[in-house]
FITI-727715 format. One record per residue: residue number from 1; x, y negated, z negated of N, C-alpha, C in turn. Coordinates in steps of 0.02 Angstrom, whole numbers, plus 50000, padded with zeros to 5 digits. Layout:
<nodes>
<node NUM; <X; Y; Z>; <X; Y; Z>; <X; Y; Z>>
...
</nodes>
This chain:
<nodes>
<node 1; <48042; 55406; 50891>; <48082; 55345; 50895>; <48043; 55295; 50936>>
<node 2; <48027; 55238; 50907>; <47986; 55188; 50941>; <48029; 55131; 50966>>
<node 3; <48018; 55111; 51027>; <48055; 55054; 51055>; <48011; 55020; 51107>>
<node 4; <48024; 54958; 51120>; <47992; 54925; 51175>; <48045; 54884; 51212>>
<node 5; <48042; 54884; 51277>; <48090; 54847; 51317>; <48077; 54773; 51310>>
<node 6; <48129; 54734; 51304>; <48124; 54662; 51300>; <48170; 54632; 51351>>
<node 7; <48163; 54569; 51366>; <48206; 54536; 51413>; <48278; 54539; 51389>>
<node 8; <48322; 54568; 51430>; <48392; 54572; 51413>; <48409; 54624; 51361>>
<node 9; <48364; 54671; 51346>; <48379; 54722; 51297>; <48316; 54757; 51275>>
<node 10; <48319; 54790; 51218>; <48260; 54823; 51191>; <48261; 54820; 51115>>
<node 11; <48204; 54828; 51086>; <48198; 54823; 51013>; <48197; 54893; 50983>>
<node 12; <48242; 54904; 50936>; <48245; 54967; 50899>; <48207; 54957; 50833>>
<node 13; <48160; 55000; 50820>; <48120; 54995; 50760>; <48162; 55009; 50698>>
<node 14; <48150; 54970; 50645>; <48186; 54980; 50582>; <48136; 54997; 50527>>
<node 15; <48158; 55029; 50474>; <48112; 55045; 50418>; <48094; 54982; 50380>>
<node 16; <48040; 54985; 50340>; <48018; 54924; 50304>; <48068; 54899; 50253>>
<node 17; <48108; 54942; 50224>; <48156; 54921; 50173>; <48225; 54908; 50204>>
<node 18; <48225; 54869; 50257>; <48287; 54853; 50294>; <48294; 54778; 50299>>
<node 19; <48354; 54753; 50284>; <48369; 54682; 50290>; <48428; 54672; 50336>>
<node 20; <48417; 54644; 50394>; <48474; 54633; 50440>; <48524; 54585; 50409>>
<node 21; <48500; 54533; 50375>; <48546; 54484; 50346>; <48591; 54515; 50293>>
<node 22; <48563; 54561; 50253>; <48605; 54595; 50203>; <48660; 54636; 50236>>
<node 23; <48643; 54671; 50289>; <48692; 54712; 50324>; <48743; 54670; 50361>>
<node 24; <48720; 54614; 50389>; <48766; 54569; 50423>; <48814; 54539; 50372>>
<node 25; <48789; 54525; 50312>; <48833; 54500; 50259>; <48887; 54549; 50242>>
<node 26; <48869; 54613; 50238>; <48920; 54664; 50224>; <48971; 54667; 50281>>
<node 27; <48948; 54666; 50343>; <48993; 54671; 50400>; <49038; 54610; 50406>>
<node 28; <49020; 54556; 50374>; <49059; 54494; 50377>; <49112; 54490; 50322>>
<node 29; <49121; 54543; 50283>; <49161; 54537; 50222>; <49235; 54524; 50235>>
<node 30; <49261; 54539; 50294>; <49332; 54528; 50308>; <49341; 54488; 50372>>
<node 31; <49376; 54431; 50370>; <49391; 54394; 50431>; <49441; 54430; 50476>>
<node 32; <49472; 54483; 50450>; <49523; 54520; 50488>; <49494; 54583; 50520>>
<node 33; <49429; 54592; 50519>; <49398; 54650; 50550>; <49409; 54647; 50626>>
<node 34; <49429; 54704; 50655>; <49444; 54705; 50727>; <49396; 54748; 50767>>
<node 35; <49351; 54784; 50733>; <49308; 54831; 50769>; <49239; 54802; 50786>>
<node 36; <49224; 54743; 50761>; <49163; 54709; 50782>; <49172; 54634; 50773>>
<node 37; <49127; 54596; 50805>; <49129; 54523; 50801>; <49060; 54499; 50780>>
<node 38; <49058; 54445; 50740>; <48995; 54416; 50718>; <48996; 54342; 50734>>
<node 39; <48943; 54319; 50766>; <48936; 54248; 50781>; <48862; 54233; 50792>>
<node 40; <48838; 54180; 50760>; <48769; 54158; 50772>; <48717; 54210; 50755>>
<node 41; <48729; 54249; 50703>; <48680; 54299; 50683>; <48677; 54360; 50728>>
<node 42; <48730; 54370; 50767>; <48734; 54428; 50813>; <48798; 54466; 50797>>
<node 43; <48793; 54533; 50791>; <48853; 54574; 50784>; <48862; 54613; 50849>>
<node 44; <48922; 54612; 50875>; <48937; 54646; 50938>; <48999; 54688; 50931>>
<node 45; <49000; 54744; 50967>; <49058; 54789; 50964>; <49059; 54833; 51026>>
<node 46; <49117; 54860; 51039>; <49125; 54908; 51094>; <49114; 54978; 51065>>
<node 47; <49074; 55018; 51099>; <49059; 55085; 51073>; <49070; 55137; 51128>>
<node 48; <49080; 55198; 51105>; <49079; 55257; 51149>; <49029; 55305; 51118>>
<node 49; <48975; 55318; 51153>; <48921; 55360; 51126>; <48897; 55407; 51180>>
<node 50; <48908; 55472; 51169>; <48884; 55521; 51217>; <48911; 55509; 51287>>
<node 51; <48972; 55486; 51292>; <49002; 55473; 51358>; <48987; 55404; 51385>>
<node 52; <48947; 55365; 51350>; <48929; 55297; 51371>; <48976; 55248; 51336>>
<node 53; <49010; 55208; 51376>; <49054; 55155; 51348>; <49023; 55088; 51366>>
<node 54; <49008; 55049; 51316>; <48979; 54983; 51326>; <48999; 54937; 51269>>
<node 55; <48994; 54873; 51280>; <48994; 54825; 51226>; <48921; 54810; 51211>>
<node 56; <48901; 54819; 51149>; <48831; 54808; 51130>; <48827; 54751; 51079>>
<node 57; <48769; 54720; 51077>; <48756; 54667; 51029>; <48691; 54682; 50994>>
<node 58; <48689; 54673; 50929>; <48628; 54684; 50890>; <48611; 54620; 50852>>
<node 59; <48548; 54601; 50854>; <48525; 54542; 50818>; <48454; 54555; 50792>>
<node 60; <48432; 54513; 50746>; <48366; 54522; 50717>; <48313; 54503; 50767>>
<node 61; <48260; 54542; 50769>; <48204; 54528; 50814>; <48139; 54547; 50779>>
<node 62; <48085; 54520; 50802>; <48020; 54538; 50772>; <48010; 54613; 50780>>
<node 63; <48001; 54647; 50725>; <47989; 54719; 50727>; <48050; 54762; 50726>>
<node 64; <48110; 54732; 50724>; <48168; 54775; 50723>; <48233; 54739; 50742>>
<node 65; <48276; 54776; 50777>; <48339; 54750; 50801>; <48337; 54744; 50877>>
<node 66; <48356; 54687; 50901>; <48363; 54678; 50973>; <48433; 54702; 50993>>
<node 67; <48436; 54752; 51036>; <48499; 54781; 51057>; <48509; 54765; 51131>>
<node 68; <48566; 54737; 51146>; <48583; 54721; 51216>; <48650; 54751; 51234>>
<node 69; <48661; 54761; 51298>; <48723; 54790; 51324>; <48754; 54740; 51372>>
<node 70; <48822; 54741; 51376>; <48855; 54694; 51421>; <48851; 54717; 51494>>
<node 71; <48830; 54779; 51505>; <48821; 54805; 51573>; <48758; 54848; 51573>>
<node 72; <48723; 54850; 51630>; <48661; 54889; 51631>; <48672; 54962; 51613>>
<node 73; <48625; 54990; 51576>; <48626; 55061; 51561>; <48593; 55097; 51619>>
<node 74; <48623; 55153; 51640>; <48602; 55185; 51702>; <48533; 55215; 51699>>
<node 75; <48514; 55243; 51641>; <48450; 55277; 51637>; <48428; 55281; 51564>>
<node 76; <48370; 55312; 51553>; <48343; 55318; 51485>; <48389; 55359; 51441>>
<node 77; <48425; 55407; 51470>; <48471; 55449; 51431>; <48527; 55407; 51401>>
<node 78; <48554; 55361; 51440>; <48608; 55319; 51413>; <48580; 55272; 51359>>
<node 79; <48519; 55248; 51369>; <48490; 55204; 51318>; <48479; 55243; 51253>>
<node 80; <48459; 55306; 51259>; <48451; 55347; 51199>; <48517; 55356; 51162>>
<node 81; <48571; 55366; 51199>; <48636; 55373; 51167>; <48656; 55310; 51129>>
<node 82; <48645; 55252; 51160>; <48661; 55189; 51127>; <48617; 55180; 51066>>
<node 83; <48552; 55195; 51072>; <48508; 55186; 51015>; <48526; 55235; 50959>>
<node 84; <48545; 55295; 50977>; <48565; 55344; 50926>; <48626; 55317; 50887>>
<node 85; <48672; 55286; 50923>; <48730; 55257; 50890>; <48709; 55201; 50842>>
<node 86; <48665; 55157; 50865>; <48643; 55101; 50823>; <48606; 55126; 50761>>
<node 87; <48565; 55176; 50770>; <48528; 55203; 50713>; <48575; 55235; 50662>>
<node 88; <48627; 55268; 50686>; <48676; 55297; 50641>; <48717; 55242; 50608>>
<node 89; <48739; 55193; 50646>; <48780; 55138; 50620>; <48745; 55103; 50562>>
<node 90; <48680; 55088; 50571>; <48641; 55053; 50519>; <48604; 55101; 50472>>
<node 91; <48613; 55166; 50481>; <48579; 55216; 50440>; <48503; 55205; 50438>>
<node 92; <48474; 55195; 50497>; <48403; 55176; 50500>; <48355; 55233; 50486>>
<node 93; <48379; 55294; 50489>; <48333; 55351; 50479>; <48329; 55373; 50406>>
<node 94; <48366; 55341; 50362>; <48363; 55359; 50291>; <48302; 55324; 50259>>
<node 95; <48263; 55362; 50222>; <48207; 55335; 50183>; <48233; 55316; 50114>>
<node 96; <48239; 55252; 50102>; <48268; 55229; 50039>; <48218; 55219; 49983>>
<node 97; <48154; 55232; 49996>; <48103; 55223; 49943>; <48121; 55262; 49880>>
<node 98; <48140; 55326; 49885>; <48159; 55363; 49824>; <48220; 55334; 49790>>
<node 99; <48267; 55309; 49828>; <48327; 55279; 49799>; <48308; 55216; 49759>>
<node 100; <48267; 55173; 49788>; <48248; 55112; 49753>; <48206; 55128; 49691>>
<node 101; <48164; 55178; 49695>; <48124; 55197; 49637>; <48170; 55219; 49580>>
<node 102; <48221; 55259; 49597>; <48269; 55280; 49547>; <48309; 55221; 49520>>
<node 103; <48332; 55178; 49565>; <48375; 55122; 49545>; <48337; 55071; 49502>>
<node 104; <48273; 55062; 49516>; <48234; 55014; 49477>; <48229; 55034; 49404>>
<node 105; <48238; 55098; 49390>; <48236; 55123; 49321>; <48305; 55131; 49291>>
<node 106; <48357; 55113; 49328>; <48425; 55120; 49305>; <48454; 55051; 49289>>
<node 107; <48472; 55037; 49227>; <48494; 54970; 49208>; <48555; 54945; 49247>>
<node 108; <48600; 54991; 49266>; <48659; 54971; 49304>; <48641; 54958; 49377>>
<node 109; <48610; 55006; 49409>; <48595; 54999; 49481>; <48545; 54943; 49495>>
<node 110; <48499; 54933; 49449>; <48448; 54882; 49461>; <48480; 54813; 49474>>
<node 111; <48536; 54800; 49442>; <48570; 54736; 49452>; <48591; 54725; 49524>>
<node 112; <48611; 54779; 49558>; <48635; 54771; 49627>; <48580; 54783; 49678>>
<node 113; <48532; 54826; 49664>; <48479; 54837; 49714>; <48433; 54777; 49717>>
<node 114; <48423; 54742; 49662>; <48383; 54681; 49665>; <48418; 54627; 49706>>
<node 115; <48483; 54624; 49700>; <48522; 54572; 49734>; <48533; 54587; 49808>>
<node 116; <48540; 54650; 49825>; <48558; 54669; 49894>; <48504; 54712; 49927>>
<node 117; <48444; 54707; 49906>; <48391; 54751; 49933>; <48387; 54744; 50009>>
<node 118; <48382; 54801; 50041>; <48382; 54803; 50114>; <48449; 54821; 50144>>
<node 119; <48501; 54823; 50102>; <48567; 54844; 50126>; <48567; 54918; 50140>>
<node 120; <48599; 54937; 50194>; <48609; 55007; 50212>; <48683; 55026; 50206>>
<node 121; <48697; 55089; 50196>; <48767; 55110; 50198>; <48789; 55107; 50271>>
<node 122; <48823; 55053; 50288>; <48844; 55044; 50357>; <48894; 55099; 50376>>
<node 123; <48881; 55131; 50431>; <48918; 55191; 50449>; <48979; 55178; 50492>>
<node 124; <49021; 55229; 50495>; <49076; 55234; 50543>; <49061; 55297; 50583>>
<node 125; <49024; 55293; 50637>; <49002; 55353; 50671>; <49057; 55398; 50698>>
<node 126; <49114; 55368; 50715>; <49170; 55408; 50743>; <49210; 55440; 50686>>
<node 127; <49214; 55506; 50686>; <49249; 55542; 50632>; <49322; 55523; 50627>>
<node 128; <49356; 55518; 50683>; <49428; 55502; 50679>; <49439; 55433; 50650>>
<node 129; <49399; 55385; 50671>; <49405; 55318; 50642>; <49393; 55319; 50567>>
<node 130; <49342; 55355; 50545>; <49326; 55359; 50474>; <49384; 55390; 50435>>
<node 131; <49412; 55444; 50461>; <49468; 55477; 50428>; <49529; 55431; 50424>>
<node 132; <49544; 55398; 50480>; <49602; 55353; 50480>; <49592; 55295; 50432>>
<node 133; <49532; 55267; 50430>; <49519; 55211; 50385>; <49526; 55234; 50312>>
<node 134; <49504; 55295; 50298>; <49513; 55322; 50230>; <49586; 55332; 50213>>
<node 135; <49625; 55359; 50260>; <49696; 55371; 50247>; <49734; 55305; 50241>>
<node 136; <49720; 55259; 50286>; <49754; 55194; 50284>; <49742; 55159; 50217>>
<node 137; <49680; 55165; 50192>; <49661; 55128; 50132>; <49684; 55158; 50066>>
<node 138; <49717; 55214; 50069>; <49739; 55247; 50007>; <49789; 55204; 49968>>
<node 139; <49771; 55186; 49907>; <49817; 55154; 49859>; <49845; 55088; 49882>>
<node 140; <49806; 55051; 49923>; <49825; 54982; 49940>; <49763; 54938; 49935>>
<node 141; <49772; 54873; 49933>; <49714; 54829; 49928>; <49679; 54823; 49995>>
<node 142; <49617; 54802; 49993>; <49574; 54802; 50052>; <49602; 54755; 50106>>
<node 143; <49628; 54698; 50086>; <49653; 54650; 50135>; <49710; 54680; 50176>>
<node 144; <49757; 54714; 50143>; <49813; 54744; 50179>; <49789; 54803; 50222>>
<node 145; <49738; 54839; 50198>; <49710; 54895; 50237>; <49682; 54869; 50304>>
<node 146; <49648; 54812; 50302>; <49622; 54782; 50364>; <49679; 54762; 50410>>
<node 147; <49733; 54735; 50382>; <49790; 54716; 50423>; <49821; 54777; 50458>>
<node 148; <49829; 54832; 50420>; <49857; 54893; 50450>; <49811; 54922; 50503>>
<node 149; <49746; 54921; 50490>; <49699; 54947; 50540>; <49703; 54906; 50604>>
<node 150; <49706; 54840; 50597>; <49711; 54798; 50657>; <49775; 54814; 50696>>
<node 151; <49830; 54822; 50662>; <49893; 54837; 50696>; <49888; 54903; 50733>>
<node 152; <49858; 54954; 50701>; <49851; 55019; 50733>; <49807; 55014; 50795>>
<node 153; <49751; 54980; 50789>; <49703; 54974; 50844>; <49734; 54935; 50902>>
<node 154; <49766; 54879; 50887>; <49793; 54838; 50941>; <49855; 54869; 50973>>
<node 155; <49889; 54913; 50937>; <49948; 54946; 50966>; <49929; 55006; 51009>>
<node 156; <49875; 55042; 50989>; <49862; 55106; 51023>; <49790; 55115; 51047>>
<node 157; <49747; 55066; 51035>; <49678; 55071; 51059>; <49669; 55044; 51129>>
<node 158; <49608; 55050; 51154>; <49591; 55022; 51219>; <49546; 54962; 51209>>
<node 159; <49554; 54912; 51252>; <49515; 54851; 51243>; <49483; 54828; 51309>>
<node 160; <49434; 54786; 51301>; <49399; 54756; 51358>; <49379; 54685; 51338>>
<node 161; <49389; 54638; 51382>; <49370; 54569; 51368>; <49302; 54555; 51398>>
<node 162; <49260; 54523; 51360>; <49194; 54504; 51384>; <49173; 54438; 51352>>
<node 163; <49152; 54393; 51394>; <49127; 54329; 51370>; <49178; 54294; 51325>>
<node 164; <49242; 54300; 51343>; <49295; 54266; 51307>; <49318; 54299; 51243>>
<node 165; <49293; 54358; 51228>; <49312; 54395; 51167>; <49338; 54464; 51186>>
<node 166; <49391; 54486; 51151>; <49419; 54552; 51164>; <49388; 54603; 51116>>
<node 167; <49365; 54658; 51144>; <49333; 54711; 51105>; <49374; 54775; 51110>>
<node 168; <49382; 54809; 51053>; <49425; 54867; 51050>; <49386; 54931; 51036>>
<node 169; <49411; 54985; 51064>; <49392; 55052; 51043>; <49448; 55079; 50998>>
<node 170; <49429; 55117; 50947>; <49479; 55145; 50903>; <49522; 55194; 50942>>
<node 171; <49586; 55199; 50928>; <49629; 55246; 50964>; <49602; 55317; 50960>>
<node 172; <49611; 55354; 51013>; <49587; 55423; 51015>; <49633; 55469; 50976>>
<node 173; <49608; 55526; 50952>; <49653; 55574; 50920>; <49710; 55596; 50965>>
<node 174; <49695; 55603; 51029>; <49747; 55625; 51076>; <49804; 55574; 51079>>
<node 175; <49786; 55510; 51077>; <49838; 55457; 51080>; <49882; 55458; 51018>>
<node 176; <49851; 55464; 50959>; <49890; 55463; 50897>; <49929; 55528; 50888>>
<node 177; <49900; 55584; 50910>; <49935; 55648; 50903>; <50000; 55650; 50942>>
<node 178; <50005; 55610; 50994>; <50065; 55609; 51035>; <50119; 55563; 51010>>
<node 179; <50108; 55530; 50953>; <50157; 55483; 50927>; <50206; 55517; 50879>>
<node 180; <50259; 55482; 50864>; <50306; 55504; 50811>; <50292; 55461; 50750>>
<node 181; <50310; 55485; 50690>; <50301; 55443; 50630>; <50332; 55374; 50637>>
<node 182; <50388; 55370; 50672>; <50422; 55305; 50680>; <50378; 55255; 50717>>
<node 183; <50336; 55280; 50763>; <50291; 55235; 50798>; <50242; 55200; 50751>>
<node 184; <50226; 55234; 50697>; <50177; 55207; 50649>; <50209; 55171; 50591>>
<node 185; <50268; 55194; 50569>; <50301; 55158; 50515>; <50322; 55088; 50537>>
<node 186; <50330; 55079; 50602>; <50345; 55012; 50627>; <50289; 54963; 50617>>
<node 187; <50228; 54989; 50603>; <50170; 54946; 50588>; <50165; 54931; 50513>>
<node 188; <50211; 54957; 50474>; <50213; 54952; 50401>; <50171; 55006; 50366>>
<node 189; <50151; 55057; 50403>; <50123; 55115; 50370>; <50179; 55154; 50337>>
<node 190; <50166; 55186; 50280>; <50217; 55226; 50248>; <50231; 55288; 50290>>
<node 191; <50288; 55319; 50278>; <50304; 55380; 50315>; <50253; 55435; 50303>>
<node 192; <50230; 55442; 50241>; <50180; 55493; 50226>; <50115; 55480; 50263>>
<node 193; <50091; 55417; 50261>; <50028; 55402; 50296>; <50035; 55412; 50371>>
<node 194; <50093; 55397; 50398>; <50105; 55409; 50469>; <50098; 55483; 50484>>
<node 195; <50128; 55525; 50442>; <50122; 55597; 50452>; <50050; 55620; 50444>>
<node 196; <50014; 55593; 50396>; <49945; 55614; 50385>; <49902; 55596; 50446>>
<node 197; <49911; 55535; 50472>; <49871; 55514; 50530>; <49885; 55557; 50591>>
<node 198; <49949; 55571; 50603>; <49967; 55612; 50661>; <49943; 55684; 50652>>
<node 199; <49949; 55711; 50592>; <49925; 55779; 50580>; <49850; 55785; 50588>>
<node 200; <49813; 55737; 50561>; <49740; 55737; 50568>; <49721; 55730; 50641>>
<node 201; <49755; 55685; 50677>; <49742; 55676; 50748>; <49753; 55740; 50787>>
<node 202; <49806; 55777; 50770>; <49821; 55840; 50805>; <49766; 55891; 50794>>
<node 203; <49740; 55895; 50733>; <49685; 55942; 50719>; <49624; 55925; 50761>>
<node 204; <49609; 55861; 50768>; <49551; 55841; 50807>; <49564; 55851; 50882>>
<node 205; <49624; 55834; 50905>; <49640; 55842; 50975>; <49637; 55915; 50996>>
<node 206; <49653; 55959; 50949>; <49652; 56032; 50964>; <49583; 56062; 50953>>
<node 207; <49535; 56022; 50931>; <49467; 56047; 50920>; <49458; 56086; 50856>>
<node 208; <49508; 56084; 50812>; <49504; 56121; 50749>; <49465; 56082; 50695>>
<node 209; <49456; 56018; 50705>; <49420; 55976; 50659>; <49370; 55934; 50699>>
<node 210; <49306; 55944; 50686>; <49255; 55908; 50723>; <49200; 55885; 50676>>
<node 211; <49164; 55835; 50696>; <49107; 55810; 50658>; <49053; 55863; 50654>>
<node 212; <49041; 55897; 50710>; <48990; 55948; 50712>; <49008; 56006; 50666>>
<node 213; <49072; 56024; 50664>; <49093; 56078; 50621>; <49084; 56062; 50547>>
<node 214; <49100; 56001; 50528>; <49091; 55980; 50458>; <49018; 55977; 50439>>
<node 215; <48976; 55950; 50484>; <48905; 55946; 50470>; <48873; 56015; 50466>>
<node 216; <48903; 56063; 50500>; <48876; 56131; 50499>; <48912; 56177; 50451>>
<node 217; <48951; 56148; 50406>; <48992; 56188; 50360>; <48950; 56222; 50306>>
<node 218; <48889; 56200; 50297>; <48845; 56231; 50247>; <48821; 56184; 50193>>
<node 219; <48847; 56122; 50192>; <48825; 56075; 50142>; <48881; 56029; 50120>>
<node 220; <48865; 55986; 50072>; <48913; 55936; 50048>; <48977; 55967; 50021>>
<node 221; <48970; 56015; 49975>; <49029; 56044; 49944>; <49073; 56080; 49994>>
<node 222; <49043; 56115; 50041>; <49081; 56151; 50092>; <49119; 56102; 50137>>
<node 223; <49085; 56047; 50157>; <49119; 55997; 50198>; <49175; 55963; 50160>>
<node 224; <49164; 55951; 50095>; <49216; 55920; 50054>; <49277; 55967; 50050>>
<node 225; <49265; 56031; 50039>; <49320; 56079; 50036>; <49359; 56081; 50101>>
<node 226; <49324; 56079; 50157>; <49357; 56081; 50221>; <49402; 56019; 50230>>
<node 227; <49379; 55962; 50208>; <49417; 55901; 50216>; <49478; 55899; 50170>>
<node 228; <49470; 55918; 50107>; <49527; 55915; 50061>; <49579; 55969; 50076>>
<node 229; <49561; 56015; 50119>; <49611; 56064; 50141>; <49658; 56037; 50193>>
<node 230; <49647; 55975; 50215>; <49689; 55944; 50266>; <49743; 55902; 50231>>
<node 231; <49804; 55909; 50252>; <49859; 55872; 50221>; <49846; 55796; 50225>>
<node 232; <49850; 55764; 50167>; <49841; 55691; 50165>; <49770; 55670; 50148>>
<node 233; <49724; 55718; 50143>; <49655; 55701; 50127>; <49638; 55731; 50059>>
<node 234; <49632; 55688; 50010>; <49613; 55709; 49943>; <49539; 55696; 49931>>
<node 235; <49516; 55705; 49871>; <49444; 55696; 49856>; <49418; 55626; 49872>>
<node 236; <49459; 55574; 49859>; <49435; 55506; 49874>; <49422; 55497; 49948>>
<node 237; <49472; 55513; 49990>; <49465; 55505; 50062>; <49408; 55549; 50088>>
<node 238; <49405; 55611; 50064>; <49352; 55656; 50087>; <49283; 55627; 50073>>
<node 239; <49273; 55603; 50012>; <49206; 55577; 49994>; <49191; 55512; 50030>>
<node 240; <49242; 55472; 50045>; <49231; 55412; 50085>; <49204; 55431; 50154>>
<node 241; <49234; 55481; 50185>; <49212; 55504; 50251>; <49143; 55537; 50246>>
<node 242; <49132; 55575; 50193>; <49067; 55607; 50183>; <49011; 55554; 50176>>
<node 243; <49028; 55497; 50147>; <48980; 55442; 50140>; <48969; 55406; 50206>>
<node 244; <49023; 55380; 50235>; <49019; 55332; 50289>; <49009; 55362; 50358>>
<node 245; <49030; 55424; 50366>; <49026; 55456; 50433>; <48977; 55514; 50434>>
<node 246; <48983; 55559; 50385>; <48944; 55621; 50386>; <48876; 55613; 50351>>
<node 247; <48868; 55560; 50313>; <48803; 55541; 50285>; <48777; 55590; 50233>>
<node 248; <48822; 55620; 50194>; <48800; 55662; 50140>; <48780; 55618; 50080>>
<node 249; <48717; 55617; 50060>; <48694; 55570; 50008>; <48724; 55584; 49939>>
<node 250; <48751; 55645; 49928>; <48779; 55662; 49862>; <48853; 55645; 49857>>
<node 251; <48884; 55618; 49910>; <48955; 55602; 49908>; <48968; 55550; 49854>>
<node 252; <49020; 55561; 49814>; <49037; 55516; 49760>; <49113; 55511; 49753>>
<node 253; <49144; 55458; 49778>; <49216; 55449; 49770>; <49231; 55424; 49699>>
<node 254; <49226; 55469; 49652>; <49226; 55451; 49581>; <49291; 55418; 49558>>
<node 255; <49345; 55430; 49594>; <49410; 55401; 49575>; <49422; 55332; 49606>>
<node 256; <49372; 55306; 49642>; <49381; 55243; 49677>; <49390; 55184; 49629>>
<node 257; <49442; 55145; 49639>; <49457; 55088; 49595>; <49402; 55035; 49600>>
<node 258; <49376; 55025; 49661>; <49323; 54977; 49669>; <49260; 54996; 49630>>
<node 259; <49243; 55059; 49631>; <49186; 55083; 49592>; <49198; 55070; 49518>>
<node 260; <49257; 55084; 49494>; <49274; 55073; 49424>; <49268; 54999; 49406>>
<node 261; <49294; 54956; 49450>; <49293; 54884; 49437>; <49221; 54857; 49438>>
<node 262; <49180; 54883; 49482>; <49111; 54859; 49485>; <49073; 54878; 49422>>
<node 263; <49082; 54940; 49400>; <49048; 54962; 49338>; <49072; 54921; 49279>>
<node 264; <49137; 54911; 49275>; <49166; 54871; 49220>; <49135; 54801; 49218>>
<node 265; <49131; 54768; 49277>; <49105; 54700; 49280>; <49030; 54697; 49264>>
<node 266; <48992; 54743; 49293>; <48919; 54741; 49284>; <48898; 54759; 49213>>
<node 267; <48937; 54801; 49180>; <48921; 54820; 49111>; <48957; 54777; 49059>>
<node 268; <48998; 54729; 49083>; <49033; 54686; 49037>; <49083; 54722; 48993>>
<node 269; <49114; 54773; 49020>; <49163; 54813; 48982>; <49230; 54777; 48980>>
<node 270; <49269; 54789; 48928>; <49336; 54760; 48923>; <49389; 54807; 48949>>
<node 271; <49368; 54861; 48980>; <49414; 54910; 49010>; <49376; 54946; 49065>>
<node 272; <49413; 54982; 49106>; <49380; 55021; 49159>; <49347; 55083; 49128>>
<node 273; <49292; 55105; 49156>; <49260; 55166; 49130>; <49302; 55227; 49143>>
<node 274; <49296; 55276; 49100>; <49329; 55340; 49111>; <49290; 55380; 49162>>
<node 275; <49321; 55432; 49190>; <49285; 55475; 49237>; <49226; 55508; 49204>>
<node 276; <49234; 55527; 49141>; <49178; 55558; 49105>; <49120; 55509; 49097>>
<node 277; <49136; 55447; 49082>; <49083; 55396; 49076>; <49048; 55386; 49143>>
<node 278; <49085; 55387; 49197>; <49054; 55379; 49263>; <49009; 55439; 49279>>
<node 279; <49033; 55499; 49263>; <48991; 55558; 49274>; <48925; 55553; 49235>>
<node 280; <48929; 55527; 49175>; <48868; 55519; 49134>; <48822; 55466; 49165>>
<node 281; <48850; 55410; 49186>; <48811; 55358; 49219>; <48778; 55384; 49282>>
<node 282; <48814; 55429; 49317>; <48791; 55451; 49383>; <48739; 55507; 49379>>
<node 283; <48726; 55534; 49321>; <48678; 55589; 49317>; <48610; 55571; 49347>>
<node 284; <48582; 55511; 49332>; <48517; 55495; 49362>; <48520; 55482; 49437>>
<node 285; <48581; 55474; 49464>; <48588; 55459; 49535>; <48587; 55521; 49579>>
<node 286; <48577; 55579; 49550>; <48583; 55642; 49587>; <48546; 55639; 49654>>
<node 287; <48582; 55655; 49707>; <48554; 55652; 49774>; <48560; 55584; 49807>>
<node 288; <48581; 55533; 49768>; <48588; 55465; 49795>; <48655; 55434; 49774>>
<node 289; <48704; 55476; 49757>; <48769; 55450; 49734>; <48802; 55406; 49786>>
<node 290; <48794; 55424; 49849>; <48826; 55386; 49902>; <48798; 55314; 49905>>
<node 291; <48732; 55308; 49903>; <48702; 55241; 49904>; <48717; 55202; 49841>>
<node 292; <48716; 55235; 49784>; <48732; 55201; 49721>; <48803; 55172; 49725>>
<node 293; <48850; 55211; 49750>; <48919; 55188; 49757>; <48923; 55129; 49804>>
<node 294; <48890; 55133; 49861>; <48894; 55080; 49911>; <48867; 55014; 49883>>
<node 295; <48811; 55018; 49847>; <48783; 54957; 49818>; <48829; 54929; 49763>>
<node 296; <48859; 54972; 49724>; <48905; 54947; 49673>; <48967; 54915; 49705>>
<node 297; <48992; 54944; 49758>; <49048; 54913; 49795>; <49029; 54843; 49818>>
<node 298; <48967; 54837; 49841>; <48946; 54773; 49870>; <48948; 54717; 49819>>
<node 299; <48944; 54733; 49755>; <48945; 54682; 49703>; <49014; 54650; 49696>>
<node 300; <49065; 54679; 49727>; <49133; 54654; 49718>; <49150; 54598; 49766>>
<node 301; <49110; 54588; 49818>; <49128; 54536; 49868>; <49065; 54507; 49898>>
</nodes>
């Protein structure tokens, strides 16, 4: 891992096929986002990484990303934790050369990789946040999902104000596990989703569900099986988490409406593709289904 200290922060090295502007464009997709702020080409957010809690800011710099913290980091170990978070968030350790080589030969994917080249699958490093976002987003439109997430975070998360802006940490599993469904239905979550969020939170609070456990489950299929065994988590939610948090490149939320709409639009179809048609289209994507999906989603907004 290469870095050099700079005034007010340090530069994190990025791979050659990385575009900060493309990723910033993705992060800007909703004005109702509550987990980060973007202004003047800088994205900032409050993080918890390896016991380190800080508000960090990332911006483009010569040779990489300039990362700054709102408070001094105590030692090199804390800086490593923050950098590890940033690298995971932007998926900086993935070598996308094989993906682009495959996509350049794929008539469907080539349309989006040429347009969004340098985009990374922006991550949700915290497993509980990723699971909650997947559950909240089930069978509703994206705009309302953002509204519900904001309500949940502002009702039960922790915040800190810095430089005139309030920054939030996602609610902890312990906090949500201690709620009743009525606490969540008051935010306009359905009764079922309230139960799913509380049940998932309880599993994590009890240590029965962990990111390390899923990553060590034996592979993509084993992690998927573990997730769909949890009440309220079906294949769509599981694969969303496998993509955005656990970084399994073969994750494919094949039932996703956005994926269907993107394929329909890009291929000029007069109907949505069938699951069998998607499976056929996805055959050349083997090992890169997650990135193929993310790029196709990006074509929708």
